[in-house]
N, C-alpha and C positions, 0 to 999 in steps of 0.2 A: 227602761228598767230602773226603778228607783229604790228597790229594797236590797240591792246587792251591796255588800260591804266587804272589801278585801282585807286580808290579813297580811300586813306588810312584813316581810321576813327581816330578821335581825341582821345587822351588818354594820360596817364602818363606812360604806360608800354613801354618796348623797341620797337623801331620802326620796327625791323625785325619781332617781334611777331605779331604786328598789321598788317604788310603787309602779313604775312603768313595767318593770320585769314581772311584777305580780299580775298586772293586767294582761300582759302577753301570755303568761302561763295559763290564766283563766280562759283566755280565748283558745289557746292550743288544746286544752283538755275538754273544751266544750261547755264549761260552766258559764261562759258568756257566748251565747250562740250568735250566729250571723244575723244581723238585723236588730240585736238587742241595743237598747239605748242606755248609755252610761249616765250615771247621776250628774246633775249639774255641778259645776266645779265648786260653787259655794257650799252646796249641801254636803258633798263628799268631804270637803275640807273641814266642815263643822263636825261631821261624824267621826273623822279620824283625829281631830284635834291638831290639824296642821294649817298652814296658810293657804290661801287661794293660789298664790304664786307657785307653791309646791305642786298642787294638783294640776295647774295649768301647764307647767313644764313637763309633768309626767304624760299628760294627754298629748302634748306636742311630740314627745318622743315616740309614742305608739302610732301617732299619725305619720311620722316620718318613716316608721317601719312598715307602713302600708296596711296596718291592722284596723284602723278606724278612719272615719271621715266625719266631717261636721261643718256646720255653718252657724254663724251668729243668729240667735233667735230660734234655731231649729233643734239644736242638740248635737251630741256626738254619738255615732252609731258604729257598731261592730261590723266590719266588712267580711270577716271570716278568714279561713286559711286554706280554702280550696285551691288546688293547683290548676295551672293552665289559664289563669286570668290574663287578659291582654293588657299590656302596658303601653300607654300612649307616649310615643317618642317626640311628638310635637309639643312645644312649650306655649303656643298661643293658638287657641282654637279659632276656626273660621266663624265669622259673625253669624252666618246662616246655619250653623250646626252647634249652637250652644247647648241645645237640649241633649246632644249626644257628644260628650267631650272626648270620645275615644279617637283612635287614628282613622276610623272610617273604612278600614280595609276588611274588617270582619275576621282577620286572621289573628290567632293568638300567638303571643311571644312567650314561650316557656320561661318562667322567672329564673330557673336555675341556669339558663344558658345565655341570658341577656345581660350585657353590661349596664343596661338602663336601670336595673334594680339597684345596683350600687350607686349609680349616678343620682338616684332620687333620695339618697340619704345625705346627711350632713357630712362634708368632707372630713376624712380622718387626718389628712396631712394638709392643714390650712396654709402652711408655709409654701406649699407647691400649688395648691388649687384655689386658695382664697377661702372665704367663709360662706360662699353661696352654695346652695344645692344646685348641682349641675343640670338636672332635669326635674324641674318643679312639677307639681300636680297641675294638670290643665285647668282645674277649677280655681287655682290660686289667684288672688289679686296681686299682680306683678308690679309692686312699687319698687322693685330692685332692678328695674331696667328703664332706660330713657330713650328708647328708639322712637323715631318720629311717629306721631299718632296717625291713624288712618283718616285721610282727608280726600280720598279719591285717586290715590296713586295707582290702583289696579287698572283702571281704564286707560290711563296714560301709558303705563308700561305695556299693557296688552297691545295697544295700537303701534307703539314704537317697535316692539318685538316682532310684530307681524311684518313691518317694513324691513327690519334687518334680515329676517329669514328669507324674505323675497329678494332683497338686494345683494346679499352676500352668502349664498349657500355654501360655497367652497370654504370661505373663511371660518364659518361655524364648524365645518367638518374637520378642519385641520388644526394644527398647533399655531399659536400666535407667534410669528417670527419677526414682526416689524411693529413699529409704533407710528400709526398714521398721524399726520400733522393735526388733524381735527381733534384727536384725543388730547394733544398737548394744548391746543387752543381752548378747549373746554376747561382744562385745568387752570389755564391762565385767567380765564374769566371768573371761575368759581373762587379762586384763591385771592383775587384782587380785593384790597381793602382801602376805602377812601380814595386818596390820590395815588396810592401805590399799586403798581401792577408788577407781577413777576417778570424778570427779564427774559428775553428770547433765549431759548436753549436751556432753560433751567427746569422745565417741567418734566416730572417722571410720573406716569400713571401707575397706580398701585391697586392691589386688592384690599381696599379699605385703609383706614388710618393706622390701625395697630400693626399690620404687616409692614406698612411704610416705616413706622418708627423702629420696629425691630430690625429692618434692613439698614436703617441709618446707623443704629448702634453697632451692628456687626460689621458695617463697612468702615467705621471710623475708630473702632477700638479693637483690642485684643483681649482674650481671656485673662482675667486678673486685673484689668483696668477698672477704675471706679467711675460710676455714673451718679451725678448729683441730682437729688430729688428734694422737693419740699417735704416737710414732715407729713403733710396730708397731700395726696396726689392720686393720680390714676394708677393704682398699685399693680394692675396687671402688667404694666410696663416694667415696674420695679421687680416683680417676680419673674417676668420673662427675661430680664437682664441677668438675674441670678441664675436662671436656668441655663443660660449660654456661657456661664463662667465669669460674667462681669459682676462687680460688687457694688450694690447700691450704697450711697452715703447720704445722710440727711442734712438738709439746710433748714435752719430755723426761719419761720415766716411770721409776718404780722398781717394786718388787715389788707395789705396790698400785695403781698407775695414774699419771695425770699429776701432776707435781709442782706444787703450788699456786704456789710462788714463780716457777717458770719460766712458768706460765700467766699470772701477773700481769705478768711482764716482757714477754712476747710481746704481751699486750693493750695495755700502755702504749706499745710501740714500733710495733706493726703493726695494731692495732685489728681483730682478727677479729670476726665477727658471731655465730658459732656454735661451740660445742664439741661434738664427737662422742665419746661414751664408751660402753664396754661394761662396766659395773661388776660385774655378778653372775657372769659367766663370760667372761673376756676371751679373745678370739680373736686370736692363736693360743696364748697362754701358759697358759690355764686359770685365771688368778689371780682372786681375789675382792678387791674394794675394800671396806675397812672403813668404818664409819660416820663416824669422825673425818675421814678423807680426803674423804668426800662433803660433809661440812659445810664443810670448808675450801675446796673447789672452788666450792660454792654462794656462799660469801662473796666470792670473787674474781669470779664471774659477776655478782653483784649490783653490785659496785663498778664493773665495766666494762660493764654493760648487755649481757651476753652471753646469747644463747639456749643451751639445752642440749638435745641429742638423746641420749636414753637408749635405747640399743639393747638390748632384753631378749629377743632371739630365742633365744639360748642360755640366758638366765636362766629360761626356762620349764621347764628341766630341773633347776634347783637351788633348793631351798627353804632360805632363810637367815634369815628373820625380820627382815632389815635393812630400814630405811626406804628406799624408792627415791627418786631425785632428784625424781620427780614429787610426792612427799609433802613433801620438804624445801623445794622451790622450785616450787610449782605454777604460779606466774605466768609462768615462763620455761622450763618443761621440756616437751618432746614425748617421751612415753613410747611406744615402738614395740615391738610383739610380733607373732608369727605362729605358724602351726602347723607350719612346715617342719622343725624339728629334733625336736620332741617328738611329732608326730602324723603328718603327711604333707606332703611338699614339693610334690607335683604338683597339689594343690588350690589353691595360691597364696592361702591365707587369711591376711589380716593386718589389724591395727587400729592406730590411733594414738589415744592419749589426749592431746589438745591443750589448751593454755590456751583456755578457752571463747571468748575474744576472737578466736582465730585458727582455730577449727574449720572455719567455712565457707570460709575462705581456703585451708586445706589441702585440703578436699574439691574445690574448684574447680581448684586446681593439679594435683591427682592426675588429675582428669578430663581436663584439657588435655594432660597428659604421656602418659597411657596410653590415652585414648579412653573412659575410664569403666570402672567395675567390671562384672563379669559377673554377671548374676542367678543363673545356675546355680551358679557357684563360691561366690558370697557366701552364697547360701541354704544350700548344702551345708556351708560352714564354720560357719554359725550353728547348723545342726541338729546337727553333730558336737559342738559345745560344749554346747548347751542340753539335748541328750539324755543327757549324761554320757559319751557314747562317746569324746570326746576325752580325758577324764581316764583312762578305762580303757585306751585305747591308749597314753597317756603312761606309765602304769605298766608296760605291756609293753615299751615302748621303753627305759625305764630299766633293767629287768631284763636286756634284751639288751645294753645298753651295759655294765652291770656284768660280764656274762659275758665280753664281749670284752675289757674292761679286765683281767680275770683272765688272758687269753691274753697280753696285753702284759706283765704282770708276770712271767709264766712264761717267756716267750721272750726278753724284752729287759731283764730285771732287771739284768744287769751294766752296762748302758749308761745314762748319765745322761739322764733325761727327766722332764718335768713332766706329770703325768697325774692323773686323778681318776676315781672309779667312776661319776660322773654326767656325765662329759665325753665327747662323741663324737669326740674327737681328743686327741692328745698331742704335746708339743713336745720333739722328740728332738735332743739334742746329738750331732753327729757327731765322732768322735775324729780326732786327727791321722793322716794329713795331709789328710783330707777337707775340702773346702769345701762349703757347702750346695748350690751350683749343680752341682758335679761329682758329688756324691752323688745328686742328683735325676736327672742324666743317666744315671748308672750303674744306678739303679733302673729307669729307663725302658727301658734295654737289656734288662732282664728282664721287660718288660711290666708293671711295677709303678709306678704314678704317685703321687708325693708332691709337696708344695709346698715349695719352698725359701724362705728367709727373705725374699728380695726380693719375693715375692708379697704380703707383708704390710707392706712399708715404704710410708709415705705420701708419701715423696719421697726425694731423694738424701740419704744419710746416711753419715758416716764410722764409725758404730757397726756392729760386726760381731758376730753371735751364734753363727755356725757351727751353726745348727739348721735342722731341717726340721719341718713340721707333717705329721702322719700321721693322717688320718681313718679311723676303724675301723667306721663304721656303714653305709657304702655297699655294701661287698661283700654278695653275696646270702646267704651262709651263714657260720657260724663257721669251717667248714673252709676256705673261701676266704680268710677273714681270717687264719687261722693260716698258710696257705701264703704269703701276702704278707709276714707278719711274719718268717717263716723266711728269705725272700729278703733282707729288710732286715738280719736278723741276720748272714747269710753275708757280705753286703757290709761290714758294720761290723767283722767279724772279719778280713776280708781287706784290711788297711789298705794294702797295696801297690797295690791297684787304684785308689787315689785319685790316683796320680801320672799325669802326662801329659807328653808330649814334643812340642816344637815344632821339633825339629831334623831 
């Protein structure tokens, strides 16, 4: 439909919101029927006398409301407002069912009674939930996730699961009341780095790394205590800490990580109890912390009696030979790892190497927070590692990451970005006049999801990076990855789309 021209209502709010409301009203009243094609963004922008960015953001809003759908090169179409349409609660469709991205059950979930409808919209309280849509459209290109790519995990998991169900039917049927030594041995193997191995008695199996980290924080601090984070960090932990009554405090960082002098100053003034770091592969910048910086931070931690959480989830993808914090300061470091980035995210396999004095406390805190570990998932995680399957899959994952990294270099080479052949994401600087938030919204208008810099800030900050993080491992295929990268390249080249109007 190319001859439709909306009449934007007067008002003081942002123009793109008023335009989105106008489109929604036209759909509700039937002036825009289901299946109608909206005008191309450039055409409508010209007819209305506004910028392409304004129209793009308006289209993104009505897409988030579930009123339209669209693809690059095909156009934007009205979905209609009929009731009873099924909502797909899965966020990643099966490879063999891409032609039908629904939930495959054939049963409709009434929109007015499903929490999923709200979860498919931009969060209203980003301080609580972050900036991501909780349940994205199944058709979206998911550059906002870094789970391990599919390299044959299903077959290995199917075979091992069959063995477990045959060998341990009672354990699967009951609650998990003990920790077999093989689970701890698997954790010791997986967490080992270079010449360092976790000490005997230090391993605590967990339901993934995030549950492990939250258990550590709750076991070593009390409500009101402060937790130190870099200004850019895995902010779900910062928000989770705040949710439990702990107070995040920011440490200034440079190209290697937290500045020791700033950490010392914050410790002297605000007395945080824990420092959270990602030394081997920092998220979102991909940087590596050198050994001298690690030693300097350990000295500050000892001087101020500071616990250290060493998040090595991405570190399992990078072999550096550098001594981990757990080797430099074993008496105060909690070394955390999982299978999610290098093997499989869905199994939720994780471990902590804890100071032996606190291992039992971490296990108890994890059980109280999560209800306890799953026998099936913990046994599966252990067998993946002990059988050597996890290492085989990790090699396949690294090969796939390297291939997709090649696509990034090929398609986005002219644009500044921090990337590495072993990193499942890259840190892209958006050119003038883009802001990271408007670029994220513009990409979402083309059904391509990235994370803006605010998703990684541990708190309010005057520092601006003008960057977005782009994960490259979650798309199902390299072809889908390339398609999404081409969409981002087109946006980067079309700098005029970054402007918006509020008049």
